C-alpha positions, 0 to 999 in steps of 0.5 A, a space after each residue: 300242781 305247780 309250785 312257782 318260785 322267783 328266786 334271787 341269790 346275790 353276794 352283797 360285798 361287805 367292804 367299803 360303806 355297804 349300808 347305802 348300797 344295801 338301801 339301793 339294793 332294797 329298792 331294786 328288790 322291791 321292783 323285782 316281784 321275787 318270792 325268796 332272796 338269798 344274800 351273802 356277806 350281810 355282816 353286821 345285825 345293824 344292816 338288816 333294817 336296810 335291806 329286810 324292810 320290803 319282805 314280811 319274813 326274814 331268816 338269819 342267825 345272830 352271832 353277837 353283833 354280827 350275822 352268822 355266816 353273813 347269810 340272810 334269807 328273805 321271803 314273801 311266804 311263811 318260813 320255819 326257824 332256820 338252821 345253820 350248819 358250820 363248815 368248820 373247815 380251814 380255807 387253805 394255807 392262807 385263811 381268808 379273814 372273812 371265812 374267820 370272822 363269819 365262820 362260814 356255813 349254810 343256812 337251811 330254811 323251809 318255806 311254804 310257797 303258796 302252802 307247799 314246802 320248799 327247802 331253801 339252802 343259802 350258802 357262802 363257801 370258803 374262799 380260794 386265794 390260790 387262783 386255781 381249782 386243780 385237785 392238788 390245790 390245798 384251797 380246792 381241797 378245803 372247798 371239796 371238804 366243805 362241799 362234802 359237808 353241804 352234800 351231806 346236809 342236803 341229803 338228809 331229807 329228800 321229801 321236799 323240793 330243794 333249792 341251794 343258792 349262794 357263792 360257792 366260790 367254785 367255778 361252773 364246769 369244775 370237777 368240784 362243782 360237778 362232783 358235788 352235783 352228782 353226789 347231791 342230785 342237784 341240777 344247775 339252773 345255768 348249766 353250760 353258761 360260763 358267763 362270770 358272776 364276778 365283775 371283771 376288774 383290771 386286777 381280775 380281767 377274766 373272772 369265772 362263774 362263782 355263784 350258783 342256784 341248784 335245784 333238786 325236785 321231790 320224788 315224783 316231781 318234775 322241774 323247769 327253770 329259767 335264769 339270767 344274770 341281774 344287778 350288773 349295772 351301776 346305781 345312783 346313791 343319795 348325792 348322785 354318786 354311781 356305784 356298782 352294788 357289789 363285786 358280784 352279779 345276781 342270779 335271778 331264777 324262776 323255778 316251777 316244780 310240777 307233779 
């Protein structure tokens, strides 16, 4: 028997005027036939109707007028009540305002895909303003501490197949990601693919792959994956203005767990 999931992870970018971009994103999602969507940087509860209307189930945690961690998980399948884990780690010597505002962490949701449970973890890791990920970097050490908390959280219960998705703010191929994958028993659906998931700009012409979809089958299961980068092009907003949906690209993954 096979459990098939089409999943998207996407950092939506909180800056600027997010509501029209979120409305355009919602239209794009409607055409993608996704089972589960993991979004980051959804800051304010007032923006939820702009993005969640196309999905019958949504998981998020309120924090006053904000969305805790900026994390929103959407699903076409029933979901259990979500659980949020706060990283509670300082993000290096120059704390990021977004880290402080959101209280970054991970959102854990159990989703019944065609009646078969899958645990989905949506997360946004701490920012790295040091421009490097060496073991000497205080930012990298803070990220390592947060990844340790994430590894602890996903290692507690291995009965379900597991998907960890989001903006980890650590590069594919780095010691940070490699050690985390080994500790948590996860597989990167884009392993070996060094294409950036952050849009190149004049200020950052050679970005790296910071967004990830990671999977772990349940005992006695096998997993097969296909993945691609999406949401890279400009879209037209009402009035004709063309914009990028975010400073990140999305990752769309087709994941099949089989016994």
